[in-house]
N, C-alpha and C positions, 0 to 999 in steps of 0.2 A: 190099765193098759195090758195087764196079763190076759192075753187072748187064751181062752180055755182050751183044754185038750179036745181035739177032734172037730173044732169049730170051723177051721178053714178048709176049703177044698184041697185035695192032695197036691194039685199042681201049684197052688199058692204056697202051701207049706214048704214044698221042696224048693220053689223059687226063692223064697225069703231066706231059707237056710243057705242056699248057694250064694246069695248076695251078702250074707253076714260072715261067711266063712273066711274070706280073705282078711277082713278086719280083725277077726279073732287071732288068726295066724300072725299077722303083723304085730298085734298087741303082745302076744306071747314073746316074740323076739325083742320087742321094746322093753318089756318088764324084765326079762332075763338080763339084757344088757345093762339096764339101770341098776339092778341089784348087784350085778357083778362089779360095776364101777363104783357104786355107792351103797355098800351093804348096810350102812347106818340108816338108810331110808326104809328098811323093811318094816319097822314098827309103824311108821306113818302110813305106809301103803296098806298095812293091815287095818289101820284105823279107817282109812277111806273105804275099804271093802266092807268093813262092819257097818259103817254109816249107810252105805248103799243097801246092804241086806236088811237092816232094821227098818229104814224108812220105806223101802219098797214092799215090805211085808205088811204094812199098815193099810190094808185095802178097805174100800167102801164100795157097796153095790153101785153099779152105773149102767152102762150099755149092756144089753143082753150079750152074753158070751165074753164079757170083759169086766173090768172094774176100774175104780179110780184110787190112786194112792200117790204119795210123793215118790220120786225116783231115787234121789240121793246121789246121782252120778255127777252132779255139778262140782262137788267138792274135789273128788278125785281128778276130774278133768282139769280143773284150775291148778291143782298141785302137781300132777304128773303128766299132763297132756292127754288128749283124747284117745290115743291108741291104747294106752294102758287100761282104759276102762272097758274095752271090748272083751278081753278074757275075764276080767273081774266080774263084769256084768253077766257074762255067760255062765260062770260058776254060780253066781248068786241066783240067777234064774233057774238053773238046773236043780240046785238044792231046794229052792222054793217049790218047784214042780214035784220033786220027789218026796219032800218032807211036809210041805204045807198045802199041797194040792192047789197052788197058785200057778196058773198057766198050764203048760203041758209039754210033753216031749215032741209031739207033732207040730206044735206051734212055737217051739223054742227058737227057731231061726227068726220068725217074725218078731217075737218079743225082744230078742237080742238086737235086731236091727233098729227097732224104735227106741229102746231104752239104753242100750250099750253102744250104739253107733251114732245115731242122729243126735240124741241128747248130749253126749259128751263133746262131739264136734261143735254143736251149737254153743255149748257152754264155753268152750275154749275160744271160739271165734268172738263171741260177745264180750268175754272178759278182756281179750287182747284189744278189741276195738275201744272198749270203754277206757282202758288204761291209756291208750294212745290219745284219746280225747281228753286226757287229764282228769278223769273221774277218780274219786278216792277209791281206796282198796275196798271199803265196805260197800259203796255203791256198785262197783264193778262186780264184786262177788254176788251181791243180791240180784243184779240183772242177769248174770250168767246162770245162776242156779234156778231162778224162777222162770226165765224164758226158755231154758233148756227143758224144764219140766213141761211147759206148755207145748213146745215143739215135738216132744215125745208123743204127746197125745194127738197132735195134728197128724203125725205119721201113722199112729194106730187108726185114726179115723180114715186116712187114705187106704190103709190095708183092708179095713172092714168094708169100706165103700167099693173098693175094687173087687172084692170077693162077692159082695152082695149089693149090686147096683139096684136102684129103685126101678120098679117096673115101668114107671111113667117118666120120671125125671132123670133116670140113668145115674151115672157116677156122681154128678154134681149134686143132685138132690139128696142122694144117699149120704154123701160126705157132710153136707150141711146138717142133716139129722143126727149123725153120729157125733160130730164136733159140737153141736149145740147141746146135746145131752151131757157130754163130757164136761163142757164148760161150767155147768151148774156146780159141780163139785171140784173141778180141777183148778179153777182160777183162785179160789181161796187157799187150796192146798199148795199151789205154786208160790203164792205170796208167803205162806207159812214156811215153806221149804227154803225160800230165799233168805228169810230172816234168821232161821236156824243155822243156815250155812254161814251167814255173817258172824253169828255168835261163835261158831266153831273156829272160824278163821281169826277172829279177834282174840280168842283164847290162845291160839297158836302164836299169833304175833306178840302177845304179851309174855308168854312163858317160854317160847322157843323161837325168837325172831331170826336167829342165825339160820335155822333150817329153811324158813320161808325165803330168806335172802339167797341161800344156796340153790333153791328151786326156781329162783327168778320171779317169785310171786310178789315179794315185797322189795322195794328199792334198797340198795346198800347205802347206809348213811355216808354222807360226804365227810372226808377227813379234812379238818381245818388246820392250817399251819399255825 
């Protein structure tokens, strides 16, 4: 999903940067407020950021001008909400562009929008819906992480198809081509990411259940008289 440096037309690069900027600003305020009110959550927030960095750095060749990889944003979105992942994802993508040559500075806004905005908001919404439907914590986390991963790539397919419509079939044909190529690698990656995120959440639930309860992720045990 890392669209490479210089691949998007300048007007698309600027447009996606403008679209992503308000979410990053909102997320910075959200993270600052959370850390100020709950300083003990700094370490767990760092774990979520590291998880995103490591997973999203594991790239595989895919669509020309882009690549396939897990995103890692589902964990942080479930734990801290989607707003927090916008600045975290922005920092992750910036460092990857500068240090690993993944993505680029001109395409940073587009990559932030797909991985750090759409993905986390999808994860948060899917997790909340699954829990409301009485799904278990493990099932809810799996659906949130895996589907958020896939929706990130749907967004990247939209971005690429919009920038490079098919000469005959236009946007629709181009989108189907990009999404179809991504699907070959991304569906198994999304399933793997969902399972790994469940393992991480299960470990947190086992060794630090109080923190998950404080975050509203795990239910507070009922006190029996």
